[in-house]
C-alpha positions, -999 to 999 in steps of 0.1 A, spaced: 419 923 -144 393 909 -164 393 875 -180 380 868 -217 364 835 -224 377 815 -248 349 829 -278 347 792 -290 337 779 -254 315 812 -252 298 803 -282 292 766 -271 280 781 -239 256 796 -253 248 766 -276 243 749 -240 217 771 -230 198 772 -261 208 806 -273 208 800 -306 211 834 -325 240 843 -299 259 813 -308 258 815 -345 266 851 -342 300 845 -322 307 816 -345 303 839 -376 329 860 -361 353 831 -355 347 820 -392 359 855 -404 391 852 -393 414 830 -410 416 793 -402 435 784 -371 456 759 -365 446 723 -357 443 716 -319 468 693 -304 437 671 -283 416 673 -317 411 662 -350 398 694 -362 408 729 -363 391 760 -344 373 773 -378 359 735 -384 346 735 -347 331 769 -355 316 756 -387 300 728 -369 286 748 -340 271 772 -364 257 749 -385 241 728 -350 226 765 -337 216 770 -370 195 735 -375 186 738 -337 162 772 -346 139 753 -370 140 720 -357 109 703 -356 105 667 -341 93 646 -373 79 618 -349 50 637 -336 47 666 -365 29 647 -394 4 668 -413 -15 649 -444 -23 674 -468 -52 668 -494 -27 653 -524 -14 628 -498 -47 616 -487 -66 624 -519 -38 609 -544 -26 583 -521 -11 555 -540 -4 535 -512 -39 523 -510 -43 483 -503 -76 476 -500 -104 499 -512 -130 485 -485 -112 470 -455 -123 448 -428 -139 464 -402 -116 472 -371 -84 468 -394 -86 505 -412 -81 541 -399 -103 549 -429 -133 532 -417 -129 535 -377 -162 535 -367 -164 499 -376 -144 488 -342 -165 483 -311 -146 500 -288 -171 500 -259 -173 540 -254 -201 562 -252 -223 564 -285 -223 593 -305 -255 608 -293 -234 613 -263 -197 617 -275 -199 641 -308 -177 629 -338 -148 646 -362 -160 648 -401 -141 619 -406 -162 598 -381 -137 597 -351 -147 608 -319 -132 639 -305 -102 631 -286 -94 653 -254 -57 663 -269 -54 676 -305 -27 663 -317 -16 665 -354 -43 646 -378 -68 641 -351 -88 665 -366 -83 653 -399 -78 619 -409 -92 601 -438 -119 620 -459 -137 597 -484 -145 627 -509 -124 657 -525 -154 679 -512 -149 663 -473 -114 667 -477 -114 705 -485 -137 714 -460 -120 695 -431 -95 715 -414 -59 703 -409 -45 718 -376 -56 730 -347 -51 763 -351 -67 769 -386 -94 760 -406 -85 765 -438 -70 728 -449 -32 723 -458 -28 717 -499 3 703 -493 22 680 -462 55 696 -480 39 735 -478 54 734 -442 86 722 -453 87 751 -479 83 776 -453 109 761 -425 134 761 -460 131 798 -463 149 802 -425 184 801 -443 172 838 -454 164 849 -419 194 839 -404 219 853 -428 209 884 -444 236 881 -468 218 845 -482 222 809 -471 251 802 -448 261 772 -472 257 768 -505 247 732 -502 246 724 -543 285 730 -543 296 709 -511 312 678 -525 291 655 -501 314 626 -504 344 641 -492 322 655 -456 307 618 -453 341 604 -445 342 628 -419 312 612 -395 311 641 -368 310 667 -395 283 646 -417 260 643 -393 259 679 -383 257 689 -419 229 663 -422 205 678 -402 216 710 -413 204 703 -447 178 683 -438 157 705 -415 170 738 -420 176 742 -456 147 712 -463 171 699 -494 159 662 -494 179 654 -521 212 662 -512 206 649 -474 192 616 -490 228 615 -509 250 628 -483 232 596 -466 237 571 -488 276 580 -490 275 580 -455 262 547 -451 285 534 -476 315 547 -458 306 531 -425 300 499 -446 262 499 -438 270 493 -398 259 525 -388 223 527 -378 219 561 -370 223 572 -413 198 542 -418 171 560 -398 180 592 -414 177 577 -449 143 562 -436 133 600 -429 140 610 -459 122 585 -481 91 590 -458 95 625 -466 93 615 -498 63 595 -496 82 566 -505 70 545 -472 81 507 -484 115 523 -490 112 543 -454 103 505 -437 130 485 -450 154 514 -436 140 513 -402 139 473 -396 175 471 -408 181 499 -386 161 482 -356 181 450 -366 212 469 -359 201 491 -328 173 490 -308 162 525 -307 129 536 -292 130 566 -319 134 542 -346 101 519 -331 80 546 -330 91 559 -372 84 523 -381 47 528 -363 41 559 -384 51 548 -417 24 519 -410 -1 543 -399 1 562 -428 -1 531 -449 -33 524 -432 -24 494 -416 -31 502 -374 -30 468 -365 9 460 -378 15 494 -363 1 484 -328 26 453 -333 56 472 -333 45 494 -307 42 461 -285 71 443 -297 88 478 -289 73 476 -251 87 440 -250 124 457 -254 118 489 -235 92 480 -211 68 509 -196 86 529 -221 60 560 -220 62 573 -258 54 536 -269 20 528 -245 8 564 -259 13 557 -293 -5 526 -285 -34 545 -271 -33 569 -298 -41 540 -325 -68 525 -304 -86 560 -300 -83 566 -338 -97 534 -343 -129 545 -321 -118 516 -294 -119 539 -265 -121 518 -240 -91 500 -245 -72 533 -252 -81 549 -219 -66 519 -201 -33 528 -219 -33 560 -210 -37 548 -176 -6 531 -178 10 560 -193 0 581 -156 16 550 -140 50 557 -157 46 595 -160 14 611 -136 26 647 -152 18 635 -190 -7 664 -204 -23 641 -232 -29 614 -210 -51 633 -182 -68 649 -210 -80 625 -229 -84 603 -195 -106 636 -181 -125 634 -210 -134 601 -214 -146 601 -182 -168 635 -188 -186 618 -217 -191 586 -200 -213 604 -175 -187 613 -147 -185 647 -144 -171 645 -109 -139 627 -120 -136 641 -149 -130 679 -129 -106 659 -109 -85 654 -140 -89 689 -154 -80 704 -118 -47 682 -121 -36 699 -152 -48 733 -139 -24 726 -110 6 714 -133 5 749 -148 -14 741 -181 -37 775 -183 -56 783 -216 -87 786 -230 -98 748 -236 -91 741 -199 -113 765 -186 -138 759 -205 -138 720 -200 -138 728 -160 -168 749 -163 -188 722 -182 -178 694 -156 -186 719 -128 -221 722 -142 -229 688 -151 -215 680 -114 -242 708 -98 -211 728 -85 -228 763 -102 -203 783 -81 -177 777 -106 -195 780 -136 -197 812 -147 -160 826 -136 -147 796 -153 -162 808 -185 -150 845 -178 -116 828 -180 -121 813 -208 -133 841 -226 -102 864 -216 -78 837 -226 -95 830 -261 -69 835 -284 -88 833 -318 -124 839 -324 -130 799 -332 -124 793 -292 -146 827 -283 -174 809 -306 -168 774 -288 -172 793 -255 -201 807 -263 -216 780 -277 -210 761 -246 -226 789 -229 -259 784 -249 -261 749 -237 -256 758 -198 -286 787 -206 -307 757 -220 -300 737 -195 -312 760 -167 -341 769 -189 -331 805 -198 -339 803 -235 -338 843 -242 -302 835 -227 -291 804 -248 -306 823 -279 -277 853 -277 -251 830 -269 -259 810 -300 -259 843 -315 -229 852 -305 -210 821 -313 -219 826 -349 -207 864 -345 -173 848 -338 -176 819 -361 -197 818 -390 -194 781 -397 -203 764 -368 -228 738 -379 -236 730 -337 -248 769 -333 -267 767 -365 -287 738 -356 -292 746 -319 -306 779 -329 -332 759 -355 -339 740 -325 -351 773 -305 -368 786 -335 -388 754 -334 -398 762 -305 -409 797 -308 -431 786 -340 -405 801 -366 -405 767 -394 -387 787 -421 -364 802 -398 -357 772 -385 -354 755 -418 -330 775 -432 -305 770 -400 -309 733 -404 -299 737 -440 -271 758 -433 -260 730 -402 -261 700 -426 -246 715 -453 -215 727 -431 -212 693 -412 -227 663 -430 -213 642 -404 -236 654 -379 -268 632 -374 -282 659 -358 -292 687 -382 -310 659 -408 -329 640 -384 -339 676 -372 -350 684 -408 -369 651 -413 -386 654 -379 -398 694 -392 -408 680 -426 -426 652 -411 -445 677 -389 -456 698 -421 -465 671 -441 -434 667 -465 -427 632 -464 -407 629 -491 -382 654 -478 -384 639 -445 -375 603 -455 -346 618 -476 -335 638 -444 -337 604 -419 -316 585 -443 -290 604 -440 -289 609 -406 -293 569 -401 -262 570 -422 -244 594 -403 -254 577 -372 -270 537 -382 -276 528 -341 -301 566 -336 -335 549 -323 -350 578 -333 -344 577 -372 -352 538 -373 -384 548 -353 -392 579 -380 -378 559 -411 -401 532 -402 -431 552 -397 -423 568 -430 -425 538 -446 -458 527 -433 -471 554 -447 -457 549 -476 -471 513 -486 -503 528 -474 -505 549 -502 
């Protein structure tokens, strides 16, 4: 005799095991039947329960955590109406990250992104983008870790997520949100919360979502903190940051929650007020001591402000609470590597390998640490593994570029030349490879070829000081002093503390004074 499980309980079992498609299909079968009688121990019918479970399953299929995923498009950055001060004081703005004296490695050791921030050990949303100063720079700057193309709008991702309703239901969306009486649903709190998340995440209909949240807040007599957080999320998605700030603060007065603190700090970061965001995080730590997400948020802001030493201290605090935190391990390892401590960095990257992180970037970093720590037996095998794990041409180009560095280090210039050529074959916009190829060409005496490579590198990456400085040196050697002076000035703008650039500019000024 075979015992059949209750269909609704079976669907709930699928949901708990994160088999959302099977859960949705089973709920659809239940919904095709006539609405059943109300359960004796519940205020809802089986039909309503299946309906609620289905919209929760559909939401979970496309759910994206709003706290961490935050990508600014070109429109949001260049047409920002929330700018408070065009020229911020040093150390108070994310737009001028290099102004803060963090005591970390200089730009000559630790490379910078296009927006002037040091390369982090962990790719997060917006770590590669920052806040460019010109439209041309915004177009060139990659928005994500997976593509070099800029995102035209932050709403682009949400629009694509909104079309998921057509994929989950071939006959069309499960609910016609425009025809729902949101006021009636707002009076049923359990159904209303599930419906809000469906509208917000699955349908991406922020207007109806905020209407439902407003009705539900009124029904709860403005005493439910959860609805205030949801209204704040809607305002944030619409770009109304001050209104979102008000809602999050009101929610925190009613209920202390870590997520609300993170949302509020995220609002201040978008408003380019990192010091206020730090205060919010530290007030959150007073209420939630040693909370990992708050410590990590503080470390991220210090890292974005180029205060590397303080950021490393907070990442160490994160590891004291959670010794498997991948971001903290990667960032501390990167900091040790650029601080001329490759042996210690190697320990951190080996820890990531033991934890099961297995990707191209990790093996690439392991190989570099092995080289600079003089553990030569592991270098080539790690690079081979990195090449085999590369998921796209950009990753392959980076591995070949680093192999070229190894070849330069051992004095094999012909191998280095081939590696840099292979890097450009995989990624034709690799400015660092162009710059290093130009240096090799200069050593061979091919002045014109070197000049072409350097000009290409400087146009692809105007934030790098090396191509400008190399152009200045090359032009000075061939007697083109005017071009040398202009290039040296660009190098000084990119890296004001570079001593060689300052000396070259002084020599050129003395030469011009004698004319």
